[in-house]
C-alpha positions in Angstrom: -75.9 284.6 -23.4 -77.8 283.3 -26.6 -81.5 283.1 -26.2 -83.7 281.3 -28.4 -86.6 283.0 -29.8 -89.0 279.8 -29.8 -90.0 278.1 -26.7 -89.2 274.8 -28.4 -87.0 273.1 -30.8 -87.9 274.8 -34.3 -86.9 271.6 -36.2 -88.9 269.3 -34.0 -92.0 271.5 -34.2 -91.6 271.6 -38.1 -91.4 267.7 -38.0 -94.6 267.4 -36.2 -96.4 269.8 -38.5 -95.1 268.0 -41.5 -96.5 264.4 -40.1 -99.8 265.9 -39.2 -100.2 267.4 -42.8 -99.1 264.2 -44.4 -101.8 262.3 -42.2 -104.4 264.7 -43.3 -103.8 264.0 -46.9 -103.3 260.2 -46.3 -106.9 259.7 -46.0 -108.8 258.0 -49.1 -112.1 256.3 -48.7 -111.8 253.9 -51.1 -111.3 249.9 -51.3 -107.5 250.8 -51.0 -108.4 252.1 -47.3 -107.6 254.9 -45.2 -104.2 256.1 -44.4 -102.3 254.6 -41.4 -103.4 255.5 -37.8 -107.2 254.9 -38.3 -109.0 252.7 -35.9 -109.8 249.8 -36.4 -106.7 249.0 -38.8 -107.8 247.3 -41.7 -106.5 244.5 -44.4 -108.4 244.3 -47.5 -108.1 242.1 -50.2 -109.7 240.1 -52.9 -110.0 237.1 -55.3 -112.2 236.8 -58.5 -115.2 235.8 -56.3 -115.0 237.9 -53.3 -113.7 240.9 -51.5 -112.2 240.4 -48.0 -112.0 242.9 -45.3 -110.2 242.0 -42.0 -110.9 244.9 -39.3 -108.5 244.6 -36.2 -110.5 245.6 -33.3 -109.3 244.1 -30.1 -111.3 244.8 -26.8 -114.4 245.6 -28.6 -117.7 244.0 -27.5 -119.2 242.4 -30.7 -122.5 243.3 -29.8 -121.4 247.2 -30.2 -120.3 246.3 -33.9 -122.2 247.8 -36.7 -121.6 246.8 -40.4 -123.7 248.5 -42.8 -123.8 248.4 -46.7 -125.7 251.1 -48.6 -125.0 252.3 -52.4 -121.7 250.7 -52.5 -120.4 252.3 -49.2 -119.4 249.6 -46.5 -119.6 251.3 -43.0 -117.9 249.8 -40.1 -118.7 251.5 -36.5 -118.6 250.7 -33.0 -117.3 251.7 -29.7 -114.5 250.4 -27.3 -114.9 250.8 -23.8 -112.3 252.4 -21.3 -110.8 249.8 -19.2 -108.6 252.1 -17.1 -109.2 252.7 -13.3 -111.2 255.8 -12.6 -109.0 258.8 -11.7 -110.8 259.2 -8.5 -109.7 255.9 -6.8 -106.7 255.3 -4.5 -106.0 251.9 -6.1 -104.0 253.0 -9.4 -102.6 255.7 -11.3 -102.6 255.9 -14.8 -99.0 257.2 -16.4 -99.5 256.4 -19.9 -102.6 255.9 -22.0 -102.1 255.1 -25.8 -104.9 252.7 -26.6 -107.8 254.2 -28.5 -111.2 254.2 -26.7 -114.4 255.6 -27.6 -116.5 255.6 -30.8 -115.1 254.8 -34.1 -116.2 254.6 -37.9 -114.5 253.6 -40.9 -116.1 253.9 -44.5 -114.9 252.0 -47.4 -116.1 252.3 -51.1 -116.7 249.0 -52.6 -116.0 248.0 -56.2 -118.9 248.1 -58.5 -119.3 244.2 -59.0 -119.7 243.7 -55.1 -123.1 241.8 -54.6 -124.8 243.7 -51.6 -127.2 240.8 -51.1 -124.1 238.3 -50.4 -122.3 239.8 -47.2 -121.1 238.1 -44.2 -119.5 239.4 -41.1 -118.1 237.4 -38.2 -116.0 238.5 -35.2 -113.4 236.3 -33.6 -110.5 236.8 -31.4 -110.4 240.6 -32.0 -110.5 240.7 -35.7 -113.9 241.3 -37.8 -113.7 239.5 -40.9 -116.3 240.7 -43.7 -116.5 238.6 -46.9 -118.6 240.3 -49.9 -119.4 238.3 -52.8 -118.8 239.5 -56.2 -121.7 239.4 -58.8 -121.8 236.1 -60.7 -121.8 238.1 -64.0 -118.6 240.1 -63.5 -116.6 236.8 -62.6 -114.3 235.5 -65.2 -115.8 232.4 -67.1 -114.5 230.2 -69.9 -116.5 229.9 -73.0 -116.1 226.9 -75.3 -115.5 227.7 -78.9 -117.8 225.4 -81.1 
């Protein structure tokens, strides 16, 4: 005869709220990237000569991708189309739809030594690879002692 005052499991609801709060604070628009669950997923690394950015965006038409660099901010934007059958058709029904679709935008702050005139972007097999050269003046060099 015990009746719950909550329509759902209170602990499950608290866990969901905690995850949502954590995701809200995980976002940081820096070279270190964003928190998980962003689209496209990013891998960012570097060498003394370059900054390498890999954006994993399968199913995106390369012509819909836009890569901009302005005042040290690198922006990756685009759109992924919906490939599911229309709800009005009699041929198929959609039971689960977990794939991201629609417009997306990711913004990264590049290091101060990034050269805005030496940026290349290539899209192949669902991966956008952006390579940003570092300025020559900031690269390590050996100085000979006379």
